[in-house]
N, C-alpha and C positions, 0 to 999 in steps of 0.2 A: 434707561438713564434719563434723569430729569435735570434740565439746566438750573443753575450754572455749575453744579458740582458733580464730579465723577468720584465714586468711592472705590477704594482698594481695601481688601480685608484678607484676613487669614481664615475666613470661613465663607459660607455661601451668601452672606449678607451684603457683600459688595458687588460692584459692577465688574471688577477684576479680582480674581482669586489668586492668592499667593500661598505656597506650601512650605515656606521657610528655606527653600533652595533656589538660587538664581532668581530672587524676587525682583531684581532690577529689570528683568524682561517685562513683567506685567506692569510695573510702575512706569516704565518708559512707554509702554503702549497707552497707558492712561494719559501721560503727559503729552504724547503725540496727538491723541484724540482731542485734547483741550486746545492745543495749538492750531489744529486744522478745523475746528468748529467754533466760530466766534461767539456762539450762544453760551459756551462754557468758559469758565475762568479758573476753576479750582480742582486740584486733585487732593483728595482727603484720605489720609491713612488712618484706618480704624484700628483701635486698640481694644483690649490688650493683645498685642502681637509684636513679635520681633521679625522684621523683614531683613533677611540676610541677602546681601548683594555681592556680586562678583563682577560688576561692571558699573560704569559711571551713569548716574541719572542725568538726563538732559532736559533742561527747562527752557521754555521759550518765552516769547513776548506776552505781556498781559496775563501772566500766569501766577497763581498762588499754589504753593505746595505746603500743605498743612496737615495736622493730625491730632489725634488724642494725645494727652500727656503720657499715656502708657503705650503709645506706638513708638517703636524703636527701629531705626535703620542701623544695621550692624554690618561691618565689613566681614566677609567670609574668612574662615581660617586659612592660613597659608595662601593668601590671595595671589602673591607673586606678580603684582602689577609693576610696570615700569615707573621711573621717576616722573613727576609732574602730571600724574593721572589722578584727579581728585574723585571724591565720592559723588559730588554734585557739580555740574558745570552748565553754562549756557549752551543752547543747541546750535547757535550760529557763531562761528569763530570771529566774524566781523563785529559781533556785538548784539545784544538784545536790550529791551527796555521793559520797565514796569514788572519787576520780578519781586515776589514776596515769598519768604520761607519762614514758617512760624509753628510754634506750639508742640513740637515733638522732640524726641531724643535721637542723637547720633552717637553711636558707640564705635570707636575705632578699633576695638578688639586687639589692642597692642600686644597682649600676652600670647596671642595665637598667630602673631605675625612678627617673629623674632629674627627674620633673616635680613632686616634693614635696621639702620640706626635712626633714632629720632632726630628731627631737625635737619634732614637731608632731602627734603622735597618729595617724600613718599606719603601718600594717603592723606593729603590735605582734605578737610571735610568739604568745603565749598570754595571753588575758585572761579571767579568771574572776571572777564576781560572785556573792555570796550562797551560796558553796559551803562545804562542810565536808569535812575529811579529804582534803587534796590533797597528793600526793607527786610531785615532779618531780626526776628524778635521772639522772645519767650521760648527760646530753644534751650535744651540741655545738651551741652557738648562735652564729651568726656573720653578719656582713655585712648589718645591718638599718638601717632608718630609725627604728625604735621600740624599745620595751622588750622584754626577753627574756620575763619573766613579770610581768604586772601582775595584782594581785588586789585586789578591793574587797569590803569587808564579809564577808570569809571567816574561818574559824576552823580551827585545827589544820592548819597548812601546814608542809611540809618541802620545802626546796630545797637539794639537796646533791649533791656529787660531779659537778658540771657544769663544763664548760669554756665560757667565753664570750669571744669576741674581736670587737672592732670593731662594737659595737651602736650604734644611733642615739639611745639614751636610757639609762635605768637598766637594769641587768641584771635586778635584782629590785626591784620597786616594790610595797610593800604599803600600802593605804589603808584606814584604819578597820577593821583586822583584829585578831585576838587569837590568841595561841598560835602563834608563828612561830619556826621554826628554820631558819637558813641556815648550812651548814657544809661544809667540805672542797671549796669551789668554787675554781676557778682562773680569774681574771677579768682581762682587759685592757680598760680603759675606752677608749672613743673620745669619747663625749659623756655628760655628767652623771655619775652615781655608779655604783659597782659594786653596792652594796646600799643600798637606801633604805627607811626605814620612816616613815610619815606617820600621825599620830594612831592609832598601833598599839601594843598593849600585850602583855605577857608574851612578850618577844622574847629570843632567844638567837642571837647571831651569833658563830661561832667556827670556828677552823681554816681560815679562808679565806686565799688568796693573791691580793692585789689590786694591780695596777699599771696604768700607761698608757704610751703612746708619745708623750707630750707634749701630749695633748689630754684634754678631759673635765673632770670635776669632782672631788669628794672621793671617797676610797675607800669610806667608809661615811658615810651621811647619815641623821641621826636628827632628825625634824622634828615639832614639836607646834604646833598652831594652835588658839587659843581654849580655852574651858572645857568643851567637850562630851565630850572624850575624855581619860582619864588616860593618862599614859605614865610610870608609877611602878615598872615592873618591866622594865627594859631592861639586858641584860648583853652586853658585847662583850669577847671574850677569845681569846687564843691565835691571833690573826691576824697575818699578815705583810703589811704595807702599805708599798709603796715606789714612789718616782718618780711619784706621782700629780700631775696638773697643779695641783690645789688641795690643801686640807688632807687629811691621812691620815684623820682622823675628824672630822666636823663635826656638832655637837649643838646644836640651837637651837630657840627657840620664838618665837611672835609672838601678838599679841593680849593678852587679859587672862585670867589664871587663877591659882590658888593655887600657890605654889612647892612645896607638898607633893604636887602632882599630876604633878611632872616630876622623875624620879630615874633616874640611870643609873649603872652600875658598869662601869668600863673597866679591864681588868687583863691582865697577862701578854701584851701585844702587842709585836711588834717593828715599829717604824715608822722608815723611813729615807729620806732624800733626797726627802721629799714637799714639794709646793708649788713645782714647777718653773716654773709660770707666775708669775714673781716680781713682775709688775706688777699682780697681783690682790690685793685685801685679804684674801681667804679662803685664806691659805696658812699652813703650819705643820704640826706633828705632830698636835695635837688643838686644835680651836677650838670654844669653847662660849659660849652665852649663853642665859639663861632656863631653866637646868636646875641641879639639885643633882647633882653628879657626884663619885663616889669614883674616883680615878685612882691605881692602885697597881701596882707591880711591872712597869712597862713600860720598854722601852728605846726612846728616841727619839734618833736620831743623824742629823746632817747635813741636817735639815729646814731649810727657808727660813722666815725671819720669826721665829717663836717655837716653842719645843718644845711648850709648853702656853699657850694664851691664852684669856682671857675677852674677847670682842670681838664686836660686832654687825656682821655683813657682809650681812645680809638686810634690805633696805629696803622690800619690797613691803607688809609689814604690821608696823609696829614693835611691839616688846614693851612692855607696860605692867606695871610692878611692880618689886619689889626683894626682896632677901633671899636671893638665890641664892648658894650656896657650893660651891666646888670644894675637896675634900679630896684633896691630892696627897701621897702618901707612898711611899717605897721605890722611886722611879723613878730611872732613870739617863738624864740628858739631856746630850748631848755634841755638839760640833761644829756648833752651830746657825749657819746661814749668813745673811748679809745679803741683803736683797731691795730691789727698786726701790720697792715699795709701803710697806715698813715700816722700811727702813734696816738698821742693824746687827742681827744675829740675837741674840735674848735667850732664855735658858732658860725663864723663866716670866714672862708679861706680863699685866697687868690694865688693859685699856682702858675698863673699866666700873666704876671704883672707887667711884662713888657708889651703885651698886645691887647690885654683885656683890663677893664677897670670896674669898680663899683661906685655907685652913689647910694649912700645909706641915709635913712631918716626914720626916726621914731620907732626903732625896733627895741624889743625887750629881750634881754638875755638873762639866763639864770642857770647856775650849777653845771656849766659846761666844763668837762674834765681838763681841757687844755686851754681854757680861756675863751674869749669872745671873738678875737680877731687874729688873723694870720695874714700878713702882707696886705692889710686893709686898714684904713683909718676909721676911727669911730665916726658915726654919723650924727648930724644935728638932731638932738632930741632922743638919741638912743639912751636907754636906761638899763641898769643891771639890778633886777629885783625879782622876787618871787611873784609870778603872775597870779597866784591864788586860783589855780584850777579848782573846779567844783569837786572832782574826784579823779585824780590822776591814775590811781590804781585800776580804775575801771574805764580809763580813757574817755572820761567826760571832761572835755576841755572848755566848757562854758566857764565864764569868769565869775567869781563870787562878787556879790553886790549887796550892800546894806539896803539899797532901794528895792532890791528883789530881782529874781530871775525865774523864768519858767523852766521846770525840769522835764517837761513832757507830760507830767501828771498833775502837778500842783505848783503854786507860786511859792518860792522859797525866799526868805529874807535872811541873808547871811550876817555874821557878826563883823565881817571885814569887807573892805572894798578892794578890788583888784587895782593895782597901780596902772593897769593898761586901759581902764575905762576912762574915757575922755582925756587920755594922755595927749 
């Protein structure tokens, strides 16, 4: 072996040889070797090969677990593991630091492990607790009963440039963490949310593409419970969220806490056709309660129920308190559709008018089936006009301009000006 990399393979070319049965044993030997020998930093899974595991992989400090794009870690058939046993975990229960996982595929083999229900804490792919400096990227996560990456009490986490398809719970779930960035991920939800942050602060969620195939929850879920953890530094921006079963972005709190401890900034997102499960109350573009939120410069088009709503849809632990304000400005909200749960589609709705309020300014509304406001007063500078999207049918929400706009290939001069330009 030559520092800094230890190679694992399905043939004789690696330092550790796997045969497709109980391959966790050899991979753990390689991980242990790297942990015990400071000249080594990396365990590399060579492809093409499917490494079938029937035990948890244990990763330590200052370690990278990576592989070829055609290297696959796959859960064994009929594994029979207990709850809360993940496929990959840190090797020290008190916590580890400087962990990187990248570049290979994890297959949860859901169809050959049918004795458990999805979303019930079985077979999470990666579960880390009390760790610092974690980077998970360029992974393909698919076909599981559980979360893609779950982290508890961790700090300095990056989750980026991953593809996730048909997982059994959240793709990313952070619990009581700080300093979290999730960006440039391509996510198709099957159950629960694409990105979820719970009692977590200093969060940036951006550049993600999130959808579903008719199942699952919200695209992005931001959740605060109780007074022990602040969530006053949350930013969600430049995401494209579409055709999720529930709301595009769901921001909510429960229990008792000061309104000053719950603040989010949501801007420059494109949200369309969200809330396809129209008999559920948690549908719309953005649904919030128990937070102060600045919502600006978003396009919300064709969602079901409401474009933006203050609404309680979480009954497990009700929110106590009042004084929460959404400031919504410079948003374009169009073509909001009716739903079984809410009736006609409304641009902005306040179902919590006794405890929550809106401040509106310079929003554009057009063709919303149930009107623009429900229990909300029109804002200063709000307009009702066709925003003149470049190509709504293909979800190109750039605005037409006589002065010209760049379409990604060439400069286009339109015959009309959008009323939203320099409004």
